[in-house]
C-alpha positions in Angstrom: 12.0 3.2 -10.1 9.9 6.6 -9.4 10.3 8.6 -6.2 8.5 11.2 -4.8 9.4 13.2 -1.9 12.8 11.8 -1.1 13.9 12.7 2.4 16.2 11.8 4.7 14.9 9.6 7.4 16.1 6.6 9.7 13.4 4.1 9.9 12.3 4.3 13.4 13.9 7.2 14.2 12.4 11.0 13.8 12.6 12.9 10.7 11.7 16.4 9.8 9.0 18.0 12.4 10.5 15.5 14.9 7.5 13.2 13.5 8.5 9.4 14.3 9.1 7.4 10.8 7.3 4.4 10.0 8.8 2.6 7.6 5.9 0.8 5.3 6.2 -2.2 2.5 3.3 -1.9 -0.1 2.3 -4.0 -3.2 0.8 -2.8 -6.4 -0.6 -6.4 -7.2 -2.1 -6.3 -10.6 -4.4 -9.3 -12.2 -3.9 -10.5 -15.8 -6.6 -7.7 -17.0 -4.4 -5.2 -15.2 -6.9 -4.2 -12.3 -5.2 -3.6 -9.1 -6.1 -4.6 -5.6 -7.2 -1.8 -3.2 -8.2 -1.7 0.4 -10.7 0.6 1.7 -10.1 2.3 5.1 -12.7 4.8 6.4 -10.8 6.5 8.9 -11.4 9.9 10.6 -9.6 12.9 10.2 -7.0 13.5 9.1 -6.4 10.5 7.2 -10.4 10.3 5.9 -11.9 7.6 4.0 -9.4 6.3 1.5 -8.3 3.3 -1.1 -4.6 2.0 -0.7 -2.5 -0.7 -2.0 -1.9 -3.6 0.1 0.9 -3.2 3.1 1.7 -1.7 6.1 4.3 -1.2 8.4 7.4 -3.1 8.8 8.5 -5.4 11.9 11.9 -5.0 13.6 14.7 -6.0 11.7 12.3 -6.9 8.5 13.4 -5.1 5.2 11.1 -3.3 2.7 10.4 -6.4 0.4 9.9 -8.9 3.4 7.4 -6.7 5.0 5.4 -5.8 2.0 5.8 -9.7 1.1 4.2 -10.5 4.9 1.6 -7.7 4.6 0.3 -8.8 1.5 -0.5 -12.4 3.0 -1.9 -11.1 6.0 -4.2 -9.0 4.3 -4.9 -11.2 1.5 -4.1 -14.5 3.0 -2.3 -15.6 -0.3 1.5 -16.6 0.1 1.9 -17.4 -3.6 2.5 -13.8 -5.1 6.5 -13.2 -5.9 7.2 -9.8 -6.0 8.6 -8.5 -9.0 10.8 -5.4 -7.9 10.6 -2.1 -6.3 8.6 0.4 -8.6 8.2 3.6 -6.3 9.2 5.3 -3.0 7.7 8.1 -1.0 7.0 9.7 2.3 3.9 11.3 3.6 2.8 12.5 7.1 -0.3 10.5 8.2 -2.0 9.3 11.7 -0.9 5.8 12.5 -2.0 5.1 16.2 -3.6 8.1 17.3 0.1 9.4 16.6 1.2 11.8 13.2 3.8 10.2 11.5 6.4 10.3 8.9 5.3 7.1 6.6 8.4 5.9 4.2 7.1 3.5 2.0 8.4 1.5 -0.9 6.0 0.1 -3.5 6.8 -3.3 -4.9 5.0 -4.7 -8.3 3.5 -8.1 -8.3 1.0 -10.3 -10.4 -1.5 -12.7 -9.7 -2.4 -14.9 -12.5 -6.4 -15.3 -11.3 -8.8 -12.5 -12.4 -10.3 -10.6 -9.7 -9.2 -13.0 -7.5 -11.2 -13.4 -4.4 -10.1 -12.4 -0.8 -11.4 -15.0 1.8 -10.6 -16.6 5.7 -8.9 -13.1 6.6 -12.1 -10.9 7.9 -10.9 -10.9 11.5 -7.8 -9.5 10.2 -9.4 -6.4 8.3 -11.6 -5.8 11.3 -8.7 -5.6 13.4 -6.6 -3.6 11.0 -9.4 -1.4 9.7 -9.8 -2.3 6.6 -13.3 -1.5 5.6 -13.2 -3.3 2.0 -11.6 -4.6 -0.9 -11.7 -4.7 -4.6 -10.0 -4.8 -7.9 -10.0 -1.7 -9.7 -9.4 -0.9 -13.6 -7.2 2.4 -14.7 -10.0 3.8 -15.9 -11.9 3.3 -12.8 -8.8 5.0 -11.0 -8.9 7.9 -13.2 -12.6 8.7 -13.0 -13.2 8.3 -8.8 -13.8 10.7 -6.8 -12.6 8.7 -3.9 -9.4 9.2 -2.5 -6.5 6.7 -3.8 -3.0 6.5 -1.8 -1.0 7.5 -3.4 -2.8 9.5 -5.9 -0.5 8.9 -8.8 -1.2 5.5 -8.8 -2.8 5.2 -12.4 0.3 6.5 -13.5 2.6 4.3 -11.6 0.8 1.3 -13.4 0.8 2.9 -16.6 4.4 3.2 -16.4 5.1 -0.6 -15.3 2.8 -1.7 -18.1 4.7 0.5 -20.9 
């Protein structure tokens, strides 16, 4: 497992610079052709438009893996995906609910056996959560895009899991 910016921080508490800590579980979901599912957010500053893995904040009392599974199911409508293990941790500062927070993320690897599996039936959830689009990305597309990908090191993380 790789860690970036490991820092202290108590979920729900405050971290450096007094920012609220927001714990989040995320899923690096790969299809049989090693494409990764990403969601697009068209946020204004400071976050800006970006693509990120499915996932989000934990509910009170929820652990990271349970939160990642729940968020994936909410964002895709799929409840048949098994997490294969934690592969990455990071902390980053971002805007959430009109406040700047220190998001503490744990990423889990998962796979679907369906190539470019389609997402349907969750359009209202996407609209409420600010998900503007979704798509499956190849590693070559991730390497060559000028669009913001969160985390920026995602192509390397995927390559590490495939080796």
